[in-house]
C-alpha positions as MATLAB code, in Angstrom:
seq = 'PYFTLFLFFISVSVLSANVLNSSHRFVAGAFAPAVFTLVLLLSLEFLSKDLSHYAMAFGTCAGSAAQFIVVAAGLRRLGIRFRPDFRFSSPDFRKTASGWMVSSVSSIVIIISQTVSMYLASSLPSGSVTALSNAIVFYSAPYGIFTSSITSVYFPMLSQTADEKARARVLSKSLTYLVTFLLPSALALTALSRDCVACILQNGAFTLSDTLLTAEVLDAYLAAMIFMAFYAMLQRYMYSRSLYRMTLAVSVLVSVCDIAATGIQLKEGRGVEALAVSSAVSSLAGAAVLFCFVKGFDWKTFMKDTAKVLAANIPLFLLAAGYKIWNPQYYAAGSTLFNLGFTAAAGFAAVVVTLVSYAAFRVDFLSALRKKRP';
ca = [
      30.728   90.053   28.639;
      28.880   93.252   27.746;
      27.120   93.288   31.083;
      30.449   93.690   32.904;
      30.448   97.276   31.584;
      26.922   97.652   32.943;
      28.101   96.434   36.359;
      30.771   99.132   36.476;
      28.426  102.001   35.620;
      25.560  100.792   37.812;
      27.872  100.276   40.794;
      29.380  103.756   40.535;
      25.866  105.169   40.021;
      24.576  103.552   43.211;
      27.621  104.749   45.145;
      27.145  108.288   43.802;
      23.434  108.241   44.646;
      24.266  107.210   48.213;
      26.695  110.128   48.488;
      23.903  112.447   47.337;
      21.506  110.861   49.830;
      24.013  111.475   52.610;
      23.888  115.147   51.654;
      20.061  115.041   51.688;
      19.895  115.368   47.879;
      17.408  112.750   46.646;
      16.050  113.993   43.297;
      18.949  112.959   41.036;
      19.264  109.505   42.613;
      15.521  108.922   42.279;
      15.338  110.197   38.679;
      18.437  108.381   37.374;
      16.904  104.842   37.199;
      14.093  106.255   35.036;
      16.734  107.492   32.576;
      18.246  103.998   32.502;
      14.844  102.458   31.745;
      14.092  105.013   29.019;
      17.400  104.415   27.224;
      16.903  100.642   27.461;
      13.368  100.802   26.029;
      14.480  103.073   23.175;
      17.278  100.644   22.354;
      14.897   97.682   22.246;
      12.398   99.641   20.144;
      14.753  101.012   17.487;
      17.770   98.671   17.433;
      16.223   95.200   17.767;
      15.887   94.682   14.010;
      19.526   95.548   13.334;
      21.206   94.184   16.474;
      18.799   91.377   17.451;
      19.320   90.404   21.101;
      22.444   92.565   21.290;
      20.063   95.537   21.460;
      19.453   94.519   25.070;
      23.195   94.521   25.796;
      23.686   97.893   24.132;
      20.657   99.420   25.855;
      21.728   98.123   29.267;
      25.257   99.507   28.953;
      24.132  102.829   27.454;
      21.342  103.161   30.016;
      23.642  102.537   32.971;
      26.109  105.083   31.561;
      23.281  107.625   31.226;
      22.201  106.867   34.796;
      25.740  107.554   36.006;
      25.863  110.865   34.101;
      22.684  112.027   35.875;
      24.001  111.334   39.389;
      27.512  112.570   38.492;
      25.964  115.897   37.514;
      24.416  116.059   40.977;
      27.814  115.413   42.547;
      29.428  118.185   40.508;
      26.869  120.645   41.845;
      28.086  119.670   45.334;
      31.666  120.308   44.274;
      32.625  116.609   44.298;
      34.962  115.292   41.593;
      36.153  111.761   40.781;
      39.869  111.046   40.868;
      41.977  107.930   41.557;
      43.379  107.519   45.050;
      45.843  104.735   45.833;
      46.399  105.460   49.529;
      45.365  101.988   50.633;
      47.017  102.407   54.028;
      44.835  105.383   55.019;
      42.488  104.923   58.012;
      39.454  105.820   55.877;
      40.203  103.091   53.339;
      40.874  100.471   55.997;
      37.640  101.299   57.816;
      35.621  101.184   54.605;
      37.253   97.976   53.371;
      36.689   96.260   56.720;
      32.973   97.023   56.716;
      32.663   96.283   52.995;
      34.173   92.798   53.308;
      31.775   91.771   56.076;
      28.804   93.265   54.227;
      29.818   91.411   51.062;
      29.905   88.130   52.948;
      26.390   88.905   54.239;
      25.235   89.386   50.649;
      26.867   86.103   49.607;
      25.051   84.304   52.426;
      21.726   85.694   51.165;
      22.513   84.634   47.587;
      23.369   81.104   48.729;
      20.120   80.948   50.714;
      18.101   82.078   47.690;
      19.868   79.577   45.455;
      19.113   76.704   47.831;
      15.475   77.815   48.065;
      15.166   77.881   44.280;
      16.750   74.433   44.130;
      14.201   73.103   46.607;
      11.402   74.739   44.614;
      12.605   72.974   41.458;
      11.410   69.678   42.958;
       7.814   70.962   42.938;
       5.351   70.458   40.060;
       5.944   72.159   36.724;
       5.342   75.899   36.769;
       6.194   76.378   40.447;
       9.533   78.122   39.888;
       7.972   80.369   37.230;
       5.142   81.269   39.612;
       7.701   82.059   42.309;
       9.742   84.296   39.997;
       6.689   86.149   38.721;
       5.294   86.642   42.237;
       8.606   88.154   43.359;
       8.432   90.656   40.486;
       4.936   91.809   41.506;
       5.645   92.074   45.230;
       8.953   93.825   44.533;
       7.085   96.826   43.101;
       5.643   98.190   46.378;
       8.453   96.702   48.455;
      11.163   98.198   46.273;
       9.532  101.606   45.904;
       8.699  102.247   49.549;
      11.431  100.297   51.343;
      14.184  101.685   49.118;
      12.845  105.229   49.469;
      12.572  105.068   53.241;
      15.960  103.412   53.760;
      17.577  105.939   51.380;
      16.252  108.836   53.457;
      16.692  107.403   56.945;
      19.981  105.499   56.653;
      22.039  108.732   56.389;
      20.092  110.120   59.347;
      20.869  106.985   61.355;
      24.553  107.168   60.439;
      24.898  110.874   61.253;
      23.248  110.581   64.666;
      25.678  110.076   67.545;
      23.197  109.934   70.428;
      21.728  106.437   70.770;
      18.305  107.619   71.927;
      18.090  109.987   68.976;
      19.160  107.155   66.665;
      16.425  104.959   68.148;
      13.842  107.694   67.491;
      14.932  107.851   63.842;
      14.640  104.067   63.606;
      11.170  104.164   65.176;
      10.036  106.783   62.669;
      11.368  104.792   59.716;
       9.625  101.606   60.879;
       6.362  103.501   61.329;
       6.628  104.854   57.794;
       7.248  101.331   56.484;
       3.963  100.209   58.031;
       2.247  103.368   56.782;
       3.110  102.686   53.145;
       3.472   98.902   52.948;
       0.323   97.886   54.820;
      -2.156   99.526   52.393;
      -0.024   98.314   49.488;
      -0.250   94.748   50.778;
      -4.007   94.960   51.389;
      -4.795   96.437   47.975;
      -2.492   94.142   46.026;
      -3.728   91.048   47.906;
      -7.295   91.898   46.919;
      -6.251   92.449   43.290;
      -3.492   89.844   43.005;
      -5.326   87.657   40.481;
      -6.469   90.659   38.476;
      -2.976   92.162   38.313;
      -1.281   88.919   37.305;
      -3.913   88.220   34.656;
      -3.649   91.759   33.224;
       0.094   91.536   32.775;
       0.846   87.863   32.100;
      -2.228   85.815   31.151;
      -1.731   85.676   27.425;
      -0.545   82.974   25.050;
       0.976   80.027   26.910;
       0.353   81.625   30.330;
      -2.958   80.096   31.389;
      -5.576   80.794   34.067;
      -4.115   78.064   36.281;
      -0.730   79.809   36.044;
      -2.396   83.058   37.105;
      -4.029   81.425   40.134;
      -0.775   79.787   41.242;
       1.232   83.000   40.842;
      -1.413   84.991   42.758;
      -1.344   82.443   45.582;
       2.424   82.805   45.956;
       2.128   86.590   45.634;
      -0.401   86.725   48.495;
       2.052   84.871   50.731;
       4.879   87.279   49.882;
       2.637   90.283   50.527;
       1.859   88.894   53.980;
       5.617   88.698   54.625;
       6.450   92.112   53.167;
       6.425   94.207   56.352;
       8.523   91.658   58.269;
      11.094   91.644   55.461;
      11.144   95.464   55.375;
      11.643   95.656   59.150;
      14.571   93.257   58.933;
      16.146   95.291   56.119;
      15.751   98.558   58.056;
      17.198   97.052   61.224;
      20.200   95.898   59.204;
      20.743   99.544   58.195;
      20.531  100.471   61.879;
      23.253   97.948   62.668;
      25.425   99.290   59.850;
      24.959  102.830   61.180;
      26.563  101.628   64.425;
      29.317   99.762   62.523;
      28.123   96.411   63.932;
      28.998   94.556   60.729;
      30.100   91.232   62.171;
      27.012   90.891   64.350;
      24.843   91.697   61.323;
      26.659   88.962   59.400;
      26.026   86.452   62.196;
      22.313   87.279   62.182;
      22.248   86.988   58.357;
      23.616   83.468   58.640;
      20.970   82.675   61.278;
      18.199   84.051   59.064;
      19.422   82.070   56.033;
      19.603   78.818   58.009;
      16.122   79.471   59.401;
      14.813   80.220   55.892;
      16.229   77.043   54.368;
      15.127   74.873   57.310;
      11.581   76.269   57.279;
      11.345   75.748   53.513;
      12.575   72.156   53.752;
      10.158   71.300   56.567;
       7.161   72.753   54.760;
       7.979   71.055   51.458;
       8.409   67.756   53.291;
       4.939   68.223   54.754;
       3.486   68.647   51.268;
       3.180   72.452   51.065;
       3.452   74.076   47.664;
       5.716   76.798   46.350;
       4.100   79.334   48.699;
       6.213   77.658   51.409;
       9.163   79.788   50.265;
       7.269   82.993   50.983;
       6.130   81.717   54.385;
       9.737   80.803   55.191;
      10.847   84.327   54.260;
       8.283   85.746   56.678;
       9.356   83.449   59.518;
      13.091   83.985   59.016;
      12.753   87.780   58.565;
      10.646   88.023   61.712;
      13.249   86.017   63.611;
      16.064   88.202   62.259;
      14.240   91.420   63.140;
      13.552   90.139   66.671;
      17.244   89.353   67.202;
      18.426   92.702   65.820;
      15.956   94.565   68.043;
      17.974   93.277   71.004;
      20.830   95.586   69.924;
      18.686   98.724   69.673;
      19.382  101.104   72.548;
      16.697  103.391   73.958;
      13.861  102.332   71.658;
      10.591  104.009   72.709;
       8.163  101.110   72.372;
       5.249  103.110   73.782;
       5.437  105.804   71.091;
       6.084  103.252   68.345;
       3.098  101.109   69.341;
       0.882  104.202   69.595;
       1.866  105.427   66.107;
       1.550  101.950   64.621;
      -1.871  101.432   66.215;
      -3.069  104.649   64.563;
      -1.883  103.385   61.166;
      -3.554  100.008   61.729;
      -6.827  101.699   62.659;
      -6.616  103.934   59.588;
      -6.323  100.856   57.372;
      -9.506   99.212   58.673;
     -11.671  100.740   55.885;
      -9.274   99.457   53.231;
      -9.160   96.045   54.918;
     -12.967   95.821   54.825;
     -12.992   96.940   51.195;
     -10.330   94.369   50.258;
     -12.123   91.589   52.165;
     -15.406   92.473   50.487;
     -13.770   92.393   47.073;
     -12.283   88.964   47.789;
     -15.711   87.663   48.841;
     -17.367   89.188   45.773;
     -14.670   87.711   43.494;
     -15.995   89.027   40.144;
     -13.548   86.800   38.201;
     -12.985   89.247   35.372;
      -9.384   88.049   35.530;
     -10.442   84.745   33.952;
     -10.543   86.484   30.551;
      -6.831   87.212   30.838;
      -4.975   90.207   29.473;
      -7.859   92.242   28.063;
      -8.445   95.979   27.875;
     -11.561   95.666   30.040;
      -9.691   93.717   32.720;
      -6.911   96.306   32.691;
      -9.378   99.168   33.078;
     -11.339   97.415   35.812;
      -8.196   96.578   37.773;
      -6.866  100.128   37.435;
     -10.206  101.540   38.638;
     -10.245   99.191   41.641;
      -6.669  100.137   42.488;
      -7.514  103.839   42.239;
     -10.456  103.284   44.598;
      -8.101  101.656   47.102;
      -5.763  104.655   46.920;
      -8.640  107.092   47.481;
      -9.946  105.116   50.464;
      -6.452  105.051   51.973;
      -5.865  108.782   51.523;
      -9.275  109.718   52.958;
      -8.820  107.378   55.910;
      -5.274  108.617   56.602;
      -6.521  112.197   56.532;
      -9.369  111.363   58.939;
      -7.021  109.598   61.365;
      -4.326  112.292   60.974;
      -1.673  109.783   59.978;
       1.675  111.528   60.051;
       2.777  111.192   56.431;
      -0.025  113.483   55.208;
       0.751  116.144   57.808;
       4.420  115.859   56.882;
       3.588  116.562   53.239;
       1.405  119.550   54.130;
       4.128  121.047   56.325;
       6.734  120.470   53.570;
       9.167  118.791   55.887;
      12.336  117.255   54.388;
];
């Protein structure tokens, strides 16, 4: 029951952050989740002895309230105030409610698909569902950071653009940036998947075999990450054109494809990584269908920009492949200080190689930072 209060604050916070994003104000919305996390951690640290597990409930509610205060302060600086409005017959409300209902159904379809996939995974050997859940947490770090950031910046631009060719250029740029950030993330994390899982989880009852299984599922999700990001961005494109019902139809298609692919693979004896492979296949299919609705997309420019990013990632690919072949197996020791330091050093090396290579190939995101573009 306490988390219902959290749902209220977090929902209004997300709505407020989107309003700020639409006004090209991104700092408050990006900083607010950190405030939530800080309040939650402080609650767990100082209230656990007195409140037991209720410290989590208190910290979650207080953190979400603090997150809302941060974004509300940003709204006040724009001159926006909250007040109740019961004009349910207004055109604005009807338009919003119509799109919201269809979008909500799309979300429900995704939840049902995920639930069925988890149910199918429960028939696999012990530890499979845990490996799946842990792998999703690890892959969600780069996916959440970069995909959420890019969609937050480019979705308002898509929505505010009336000309279809201009909208297609914005979409092309957003997809190129997704490849720019997610490809090196996938390469580096694939090379270090066992090391990362062992550093964080391999302690106590979490054994080396659990680490290897989780890393195997994680590798499959990382391979699917760009396809999933493309599908998510193309959904935002469809929403920017108010094509909600068509987006819902494609969501149903993707969910059916996901469940069918999972069932076929499990029947053929594949392990829990089948769920990640199914996500890649269904997301790719969904993105391909949604691309049919994009008007004026400049494939030549997109392929040229993407080819430059792919070429710039060749050094990192060779480094990651060499590390996989070397396979030092420091991860076998589990969650140790040495393993943590070694993994952090290897990750830092991957970042340096990527930055140097991007600078040499003149990949656009570095030039954009130097020119201080929005």
